[in-house]
Phi, psi and omega in degrees: 000156183246166167280163184304336182259352182269166181278130178275087184302326178298320176295322173297314179300319173301316173296319184294316178296319179294321176296325176294316183278330188251353185292136181226105175056218179272348191275331180226105192226353175222137178248150174230154174222148178220153181243131175279160176305334181275001174101348176298139172253129176247138177236165185192163175239149174296164176228078184300138174210152178297343181271000181102043185302167191282143175287160182307324181299311182291332175291320184292328172303313178289322179291327174301313184290330175299328177271003182080014178263101188251001180229073188287141179244340179212142178222152177210149170237143190226128178276153176290180177055027174079022184284350177071199183295137177232146175284156178287152174285177182302312178299318179293318180303312179301315182297312179303320177293320182291316181286313185226073184301344178259005178308139175248140182236127177277118178234180175139154179237162172062035176074017175241079181286159177212148178249126185237152174296137181301326180299334176286341176282343182231074176295135180057052186273163172274133176240116181307317180296332177288348182250011184263149178294138182264157178308325187272003180233160184232146178259130172222122178055038180083355183254142179262127180232155178259125185287000000 
């Protein structure tokens, strides 16, 4: 296990191994790995499709949920063919922030990975949950009121 601010090299290695072993043509080219608070590592591959198939990071979020891992603390994506750590796209960044606002994401180029809070990848970001009606409030004519 790593400290909150260090790079989880075991996570990078897990994603790298999946990318090397499971990449198939153009359909599966990126692997992701995430660590749950309990220490489990969940891995997954992207499912490329011309209609916008899910990125590896989104597939790993679903795989984690299927395994009962609901508190992801760190995530990384790795490209096949030795491309190394790759940054998440905008859609993945947004979903990571909405699902796991305290998540650390491993990014970096040139063999110099670093773990950063997902919120730093989306400065001045929109958070879906911040714009949802709360149980103690009611929406009337576009205005939120508290009963």
